[in-house]
Every structure is written in C-alpha cells, then in structure tokens.
N, C-alpha and C positions, 0 to 999 in steps of 0.2 A: 504493500500500500504506500502511496505517496501523496503529496499535496502540492498546491500551487495556487496562484491567484486567478480568479475568473476575469478574463480580459474582454470577452465579447458577450454581453448579456443577450439572452435569448429566452423568450417567454415559455418555451417548452422544455427548459432544462430541469425543472422540478419533477419528482416522481408523480405518477397519477394519484389523484386524491383517493381513489379506491384502494390503493395499496396501503396508504396510511390509515384510512378508516377501518381497515380490517385488523389493525394491530391493537387488540383490546384485551389480550391476556398474555401471560408470560409465554405460553405455548404457541402463540401466533407466529407466522413466518417472518421473524425479524432478521434472520441470517441474510447477509448480503446487502442490507440497507446501508446507505451512506449517510453518516451524521457528523455534523460539526458541533462540538461542545464549547460554548462560550463561557470562559471562567474556569479557574482551577482551584477555587476555594473549596470549602467543605461540601457545598451543594454540587458544584461543577465536578469535583473529583468523584463524588458518589455517582453522579449521572454517567460520567465516562466509564467508570468501573462496571456499572450495571449494563450499559450498552455493549461493552466488550464481552461480558458474560453471556449476553444474548446472541453473540455472533455478528454484531453490527461492525462495519468498517468505520473507524472513528479517527477524527483529527480534533485536537484540543487547542484552543487559542486563549491566551491571557495577555493582557497588555502590560503586566508587570513581570519583568525578568529579575527575580530575587532568588537568593539561595534556597529559601523555603519552597518556592515554586519549581526550582530546578530539581529539588529532591522529589517532589511529587511527580514531575515530568518523567524522571527516571523510572519511578514505580509504574507509571502508566505505560511506558514503552515496554517494560518487561512483560506486562500482562497483555500486550498486543496492540497498543495504539499505533496507528500508522505514522503519526507525527504529533509532536507537541510544540506549538509555536509560541514563544514567549517574547514580549517586547511590544511597545506601542505601535510599531509599524505593522505588526501582524493583525491588529484589531481594527483595521480600516475597511477591509472588504472580505467577502466570504471566500475562504480557500477551497480549492479542489480537494476531493477525497478520492484517492486511487485514480487520479487523472480525470475525474468527472465532477460535475456539480453535485452537491449534497442533496439528499432527499428531504432532509429536515435539519434545522438548527435547534439544539437544546441549550437553553440559556440559563445561567445562574440568575437568581431573582433580582440581584442588584443592578444588572445591566438594563438600562432604560431603552425605550423604543428609539430614542434619538441617537444612541450609540452608533457610530458609523457602520460597524459590521452588521448589526441588526437592521439598521435602516437599509443597507444594501440588500440584505436577505428579503426584507419586505418589498422593496422595489422590484426584485426579481421574481416575486411570487413564491419564494421558498418558505414553507410553513415554519413557524417558530413555536416551540413548546418550552414550558418551564419544567423544572424538576418535579413539581407536584403533578403536572399533567402526565409526565412519563410514569410516575409512580402509580397514578390511577390506572393507566393502561396495562400495567404489569401486575396489578394486585392479585388477580385471579391466577392461580397456579395449580396444576393437577397434583393431587395428593396432599395439598395443604389447605388449612382453613382460610376462608376469605373474610377479612375483617370488615365490619361496617364502619363507616367514617362519620364522626361528629365534627363538624367544621366550625371554627370560631374565628371571626375577624372583628375589627373595630379600631378606632383611633387609639384607644387606651383600654387597658384591662385584659388584653388577650391572654397574656402569660398566666396571670392569676386564675382566670376562668378555665384555661386549659388544665392547669394544675389541679384545681378543684374537681373538674370533670374526671380526670384520671383517678383521683383519690376516691371519688364516689363509685366509679366502675370497679376499682380494686376491692372496695369494701363490699361490693355485691358479689364478689367471687369471680369476676370476669378477668380474663387475661387481656390487659389493656396497657397502653403506653401513650404518653404525650409525644407528639412529633410535629414536623413541619418547620415553622419559624422559631422553634424552641427545641433545645436538646438535640437528640440524634437526628441526622438528616433522614428525611422520610423514605428515601430509597433504601437506606440501610435497614430501616424498620420493616419495609415491605419484603425485604429479602431474608428476614429472620427465619431460620429453619423451622422453628416451632409454630410460627404464626401467632395471630392475635384474634380475639373476639371483636375488639373495638379499638379504633385509633381516635384519640382526641387530637385533632389537627389544627394547629394555629396557622392561620394564613394571613400574610401581609398583603397589602394592596399590590405589591410587585408580583407576588406569586399568583394572585387572582388574575391579574392582567394577562399572564401567560398561560392561563388554564381555561379550557373550553369544554371539557367532557365530564367533570366531576358530578356525581349524583349521590350526595350524602344522605344518610338516614335522617339526620336533623342538622340544622344550621342556625347560626346567629350572627348578626352584626350588632355588637354591644352598644356602639355609639358612633357618631361621625362628626368630625371637626376638621378644620383646615390643617393639613399636614402633607408633606411630600408633594406639594404642588409643583415644585421644580422638576421632579422626576416625571410626573404625569402630564405636565404642561398646563395645569389649571385645576381648580377645585372640582368642576363638573366631571372631568375625566377620573379624578381620584375617587369621587363618590360612585361613579359607574363601576369602577373596578371593585370597590367594596360590595356593591349590590350583587355582583356575580356569585357571592357565597350562597345565595338562595336558589340559584338556578338548578332545576332538576331534583330538588329535595323530595324525599320520599314520604316522610312521616310528619315532620313539624318544622316550620320556619319560625324561629323565636325572634321577637323584636322588642325594642325598648319603648314601653308605653310613654315614657317621659320625653321621647324624641321622635316626633311624628315622621321625620325623614326616614327612619328605619322601617316604619310600618308601610310607607309608600313603596320602599324597595320590595317588600313582600308582595304588595298588591300588584306590582308590575312584573314579578318573576314568573317564568314558565316552570311550573312544578309538576310533579307526578300526581295522578288522580288519587284523591283521598288525603293529600297532604293538608295539614291544618296550620293556621296562623295562631300562635300562642304568644301572649305578651308577658313581660315581667315589669314590675314596678316596685319601688320602695314604699309605696302607699298601699292602701287597701285594694285588693285585686277585685276586678269584676270577673264574670264568667269567662273561662278560657284564658285565665291569667295566673301567674305566680306573683305573690306579693307578701306584705307584712301586716299582721294583725296582732296588736298588743305584744310587740317585740318577738313575735313568732314568725318564722318563714313558713308560708303555707302554699298549698297547691289547689287551685280551682280549675285546673285544666285537664288533668289526667286521672280524674275520678268519675265514676258514673253519676254520683249525686252532686255534680258541680253547680247546679242551679241554685241550691240552697245550703251548701256546706263546703267545707274545705278540709284537706288533709294536712295535719301538722308535719313539718319536715324537720325543723330544728329551731333553736332559739338564737336570737341575734348574738347573745353573749358567748355562744359556743364558737363564734368566728374569731375570737381573740380578745386581748386586753384593750386594744384600741380598734374600734370598728367604725371607720368612716362610711358614709352613705354609699360610695361607689363600691366598696367591698361587699356590702349587702346585695347590691345589684348584680355584681359578678357571681355571687353564690346562687342567686335565684336563676340567673341564666344557665349556669352549670346544672342546677337541679332540673330545669326544664329539658335540657339536652338528654340527661340520663333517664329522666322519667319517660321521655319519648322512646328511649331504648328499652323500656320495661323494668328499670331499676326500682326497687321498692323504697318507700319513704324511710324505713329504718336504715338502709344502706346510704341514703343521702346524708342522714345525721352522722353516721359513723365516718363517712368520707370527710365531712366538715371537721369533725373532731380530730381526725388523723392528719389533715392537711397542714403542712408547714410552708408558709409563704416564703418566696425567695428573698434574698437580701435586697436591700435598697428599695423596698416597697412598703411605705408606712412602717418602717422598722424602728423600734424603740432603741435609741442610742444611749439613753440615760434618763434618770428621773430622780433628781436630787434637789433639796432645798426648795421644793415647790415648783421647780422648772422641769418641764418635759422636753426632751430632745428627740426629734424625729428625723430619720433619714429616709427621704423619698427621692433619692437621686434619679430614680427611673422616671420621674415626672419631667420629661424632656420637651414638653410643649405646653402652651397655655391651658389647653383643655384638661390635661392631667394635673397641672398645678392648681387649677380651680377646684378640682375634686379634693385635693389635699387641704387646701385652705379652708374649704367648707366644713371640715371636720373639727376645727378649733376656733376659739373665740379671741384670744389675745396673743398675737403671733409676732415673733421676731423672724422675719422671712429672709432666708438666705437664698438669693436668686441671681440668675444671669448665666451667660454662656454664649454659645453660637445660636442666634435667634432663627436662622434659616428664613429670614424675611417675614416672619409672622408679626401680627399686631397684638399689642398688650392692653389696649384701651378697655375692652370689655372686661378682661380679667381684673384689672386694677379697680375699675369703677364698681364692679360687683362686690369686691372683697376689701375695699379701702377701710371699712369700719372695723375689720378684724386686725388691721396692721398697727402694731405698736411701733415698729421700726423695720427698716429694710437694710440688709447688709448685702452689697453687690459683689458678686464674683464674675469672672468672665471678662473677655476683651471686647465684646460686641453688645454693650449695654445701653447704647444711645436710645433705642426705641423704648426700652423698659424705663429708663430714666425719664424720658419725655412723658410717658404715660403716667408715671408717678407724680411728676410735676403738675400735670393737668388735673388728675383726678384724686390725688391724695397729697395736696401741697403741705399739709400740716404734719405729715408723717416723716420723721427723721430718716434720711438716707445716708448710709455710711459706705463709702467706697473702700475696697480692700487693696486696690491697685492705685498708686498715684497716677498711672497712665489714664485712669478714669477722670482725673482732674487735670491731665495734661502734662504732668512732670515726668512720667515714665520711670519710676523708681526701680521696678523689677525688670530684669532682662527679658528679651524675647526668647522663646524656646519652649513651647508647650510640650514638646516631646520629652523634655527632661522631667522625670518624676519628681525631682526635688522642687521644681517650679510650682507644680500643682499643690504639693504639700505646703509650701510656703504661703501660697494664696489661701488655702483652707485653714491653716493654723491661724492666720491673721483674722479671717472671717469668724471663726469660732471664738476667738478671744474677744472680738468686738461684740458678738452676740451675747457672750457671758456677761460682759460689762453692762449691756442694756437690759438683760432679762431679770425679772423679779418673780416673786411668789405668784403662782397662777398663770404664768406665761408658758408658751410653747415656742421653742426654737425649731423652726421647720426648714429643712433643706428640701425645697421643691423648685428646682431652678427654672422651670418653664423654658428650657433651652437645652440644646445639645452640649456635649462636654469637650469636644475635641480641640478646643482652643487652648485649654490648660491641662487636660487629662487625656488618657488614652481611651477612656470609655466612661459611661455613666457608673459602672461598677468601680472603676478606679477613683472617680470623684466621690462616690459614697463611702468607699473604704477610707479615703483621706479624711472625710468628715467624722467617721466613727473613731478613728485614731486620735484626731484632734480633740473630740469631745472627751474621750477617755483620759487624755492628758490633762485637760482642764479640770475635770472632776477629781482626778487624783491629786492635783495641785491644791484644789479647794479643801480636800479632806486633810491633807498634810497641814495646811494652814490652820484648820480648825483644831487639830490635835495639839499644835504648838501653842495655841491660845488656851 
C-alpha cells in the first residue's frame, strides 16, 4: 500500500454509496476498503487500529510531527498501515490510498469541517465519518452481545450525567461502561471481547456533527448555550449538531423542561415508532416527566399510574454534601435514561449512592472558619459558571481565562447580587472585566496579574507549570484575604484554561494545592496564638 496527493479531482473517485451503506456490522465486507484517518490522537489511533483489524487499507494523517506521534506512527505501521503522514503539509489535501482515492475519511472529532483536508474531502464528495459513526457501524459482531446505547450531549453536565448513568446501570447488575467523549475511546469499548449490555455514550457537538447513523435506545440533550461557535461556524450550526442526538431514538428522547430549545429538538427529530418524549425538571414534574417533590427525585414517566402518582427514586441529599441545582438535573436525566432501559427505581438510588463525581466539578477544597472553598474548574464557559454561582449566596468568585469570544453580560447581570468580590485569573479578561464594570460596579475586582492592569509583572509562558501555580497561589491568597464567615470561594472560571495551565484539571489541581497551603498556614497561625 502507498499514498500520494490527489492532483486531479474527479466526481466519480469516491466508492459507490451502496458499498458504504452496506457496512453496518463488524462482519460486513470491509476488506479492501480504502480509508484515510485524520488525526493520530486517542480517537484517531483507535479508529486506525480498528480499520486495520477489519482489513481496510489505511493511511493516517496528522498535522503534528512530534515524538509522541512518531511513536504511534511506528505502532500503526507495524500492524499494517500503508502510510502515516505527519506534519502540517500533509493535512492540506486528501492523500491517495494504495494509489487511488479513498472511499471514506474517518476523522478525529476535533478536526473541524473547515480543516483543509476535510474541506477537500467534502468538495470531492468523499464521505467523512467520525469515530463514533464507525463504532456504531461495527457494534454488531457475530458471537458477541450487542450493547444498547444511551447517548448524552449538552453544553454542560455531560460527564457527570454519563457517570451517573453508568453507576445506575452497574447497580442494576448490567455490564455497562461510560464511553465516547469521556474515558476509553468508544472503538476500544466496542471491541471489548466480552461485550456490554449498555454503553453510556457522551457525545460532543464535534462527534455528533460527524455521525449520521446512530439509533440509541434513549437520548438526551441536557442543555444548550453558546459554545464552540468557532468550530461550527455559528450558534445555529452548533445547536443543529447537538439536536442530532435525538435522531432515530428508539424508546425515549429526554429533554430539559426548563429549556424549551431542547424540547423543540425532540419535536423536530425523526425517531422510531413508539419513541416517547420525557422531560426532566428540578421543579414539580407533570405527567411524562422526572422531577423533584419535597426534596425527593421522582418518576412520573415510566410508571403505569403516572397520571396520579409518582415513583420515588432517591433523595436530593443522597447526591452529596453540596448539591447545586444542575447536579439534581443531571441525576434526573440519568435516571430517565436508565428507566427507559428498564432499570428499577431501587437501582437508580443505589447508583446515586455509589457515584463518585470526578475532580474539578463542584469539588469541596476546604471548609474552615466558616469559609467554603469550591473547585469547579470544569466550568469552562459562562453557562457552566452560572450553574455554579446559582448554588451559593455570598461568593468570592475566582474567574477568567481564555474566553473563546463569549459574552459575560448575562452571567454577571444575573448573579451580581451573589458576588462579594471577584478575583481575576487568566490573560484574556477584558470582556469579563467590562461586564463586571457594567453590571456589578460596586463589587471589588482584584487582578492577580499586573498585566491585567498593564504593568506585566509575570513573564509570558503559560506552558510553564510554575507560571500557573504562581497565578493561582496569588489568587487564592487574595480570596482568603477577602473571605469571611458564611462566604464561599468559588473557582468557576467561565473560560478555558490554556493561557496559564495545560488543562482545566491542571488549573483545578493548582487551586486545590493553593487552598491546602493557605488553610494549613491558617491552622499553624492559630496554634501559635
């Protein structure tokens, strides 16, 4: 097998659509298909490995020529890849596979439609699949169980809901796993020799954009707010990608009662006969909804007597020590998904009790001298930060980072009354600072970088871990100075982290370590007194 650049476009270079449409199981005639895999990260590597196992002729392309990618390339060549092309020059046009145009391009989810190689494929009429689309097409395999998919998307709350869904399924005695945009690449899960009863599949808008065949047992879009508009080219395209989660659903489309836009998505979806629309709300549920009654999570959707009664699922208190409203909503969405799969109420409760949320999501960092410290570094956009702020009343808000071009006016206007002070981190805080000046002019705003006031005390170099630690140490020290009895110091940045940290997890860990140091210092001072 070899590769090269396509120099003369021709409309008949792609394989007949009938060939691709017949590829719906592992045992379909994959051998001899020609595929280009775009990206060699976790998803791309898994896609290439799967295709090679199926007997497909594969060429892999990645724009980054790094030591890590070269090591992955060596592995793929050993298992049969025709070529692995690394470097930005290779990611501009679709390469040949074994001397001919590919039948399909399988892309990593982060590659946008505007990326030159993918734009070239679209222009030539070469079909483009994502790794999730490929996983759906190979999920059925002779001699192995076929898992039902429960699919979850939304601007925020996906990972928590997927984790709760997995926990509830496991509590019901099902063989289940969380996959997709979280944890193990979905193609690795699909190839598990033992197989699964259910997959709780987290789907990003990127993955949904590149998927067209999924038919889940149940599906949910938790919420929708402006995010990733640069990737999609606009909010409407982003929302349209999210809405695809409901297409071809078999049993239940779960929507957010408090956000009409998700219900409209369900109304417009082409679903399978008999599929129901089921709402979730943190208020009192109507018929065919999940909701809350007197601090109990209840089901008025999946019981026979739903017109005049409800099934108790769990108490709000069982969700944890700090239970913000959006966590309740996530638990209700997860409960709806598993109830659609036939899970009993008792297993929903046991799943909630067994669930351990991931770090950096409403995580208690400390609670001393009447001050509660909360790490919600995962709140990387205004919608997520709003959910965090809504859970507390007197807040020292640690916020800022890479804003990705979003607006902060609604966020600040809605929650100004909760703000005792704001401590700014991040190098892209102009929009947030302007919103605070407009809508919360009386709230003290403390910069942690002199660059925010124009003097540039700290050196450039967000890649240096010590840089991020220095920023966070100063932010936490300022927050400690401002906080008093009854206050909450909340890290909910409403922005991405990559200006000063390697990831939201790195940012959250820096916060946890800084809080620990401050509290230990306070304890030593108290002992000395």
